[in-house]
N, C-alpha and C positions, 0 to 999 in steps of 0.2 A: 884531316878531317877534324872538326871541333867536337868537343866534349862538354858535357854540362852535368851539375847535380840535380837528382831527381828525388822525390819523396814519393814512393810508389811510382804513379805515372805523371805527376806534376812537376814540372820544372821549376826549381827554385833557385837555380844557380846561373851565373852568367857564363857564356861560352868561352871556352879556352882551347888553346892549340894542342894539349896534350890531357891525358887522363890525370897525370900528376898535378899539372897545372889548375885543372878543375878543382882537385881536392885543396891545393894551396890557396885558391880564390875563396873557397867556402870557409876554410879556417880564418882567412883574415876578414872575412864579413861577419864572422861569429855564428855561422851556421852549423858548424860542427866543433867540437872541442879537441880533437886529435885527428890525425891523418891515420887512416887504417893501414896496418902492416900485414903483408900476405901470410907470414908465418907466427904470427902472434898467437899465443896459447892462454893468454889471460883473461878471455871472455870477450863479451862484445864491446867494441869501441864505440860505435854509432847506434843511434835510435833505429829501430826496425823500418825497413822500407827505404833508408836512404842508400842511393847508389849513383854511380857515375855512369853515364852511357854515352855512346857516339850519337852525334846528331848528323842529320842528312845534311849535306850542304845545299842550303836554299838561299839563292842569291840570283839577282838579275844581272847578267853581264853588261858592262858598260859599252857603249858604242865605240869608244876609242880602243877598245880591246881587240877590234877585229883586224884580222891579218890583211896586208895589202893583197890586192888582185894580181899585181904585177912584181916581177923580180927585177931589180934594177942591176 
């Protein structure tokens, strides 16, 4: 499942293959200044509203992806 960075409900980041990869892409693009750490006690790292969430897989299958109708 792909993941992307959101500001409240608006998607602001590119799709990535994992949640960590979505954070890394956002960091590389300058959208955030640090990757959040789950056990960090030093205060808020990200501006309010920023979060990564899973995207629905939304694509059209290609015709060449169809399985053959006969077994050889």
